[in-house]
C-alpha positions, 0 to 999 in steps of 0.5 A, a space after each residue: 775251927 778257925 779264929 774267924 769261925 769262932 768269932 761268929 759265936 754270940 754275934 748278930 746275924 749279918 745276912 738279915 733275911 726276912 726269916 731271920 730268927 735274931 738268935 745270937 745263940 745260933 750264929 755261925 760263919 756261913 761261907 759264900 760259895 763262889 765258882 773258883 773259890 770252892 768245890 768238891 772237898 774245898 770250902 771257901 776262905 773264911 773271909 768269904 763268910 757271913 755271920 748267919 743265924 740258923 734260919 738264915 743259914 738254912 735258907 743260904 744252904 737251901 734246906 728251906 726255900 722261902 725266897 728266890 735263890 738270887 735274893 738269898 745270894 745277894 743277902 748273903 753277899 751283903 752279909 759277908 761285906 757287913 761281917 768284914 766291915 765289923 771285923 775291920 772296925 773292931 780291929 780284928 782284921 787289918 787291911 
C-alpha cells in the first residue's frame, strides 16, 4: 500500500456524488481509469486517484449504476483534482 493510498483513511470523500455516504471510515483511494495510463494488470498512478467513500467508489466501479457514466467520470475527475489540491495544501505533495 502506497503512502497516498494510506492517506485516504479517515478523509472526507472528494468525489461527492449524490449517493455519497459521507462515512470517512469507508474512504479509499479510487483510481481514475484513463486510456494509456492503465490496462490489464496495470493500475493508474496513485496521483490519478480520488478519496472516495464506499458508496461513491461503488458507483465509480459501476457495481451500482445510479447515474450516467459520464456524470460519474466527471465527478471522479473533479475528485482527483480536489484530492491533489488538498495534498498540496497540506504539504504532502510538493510541486
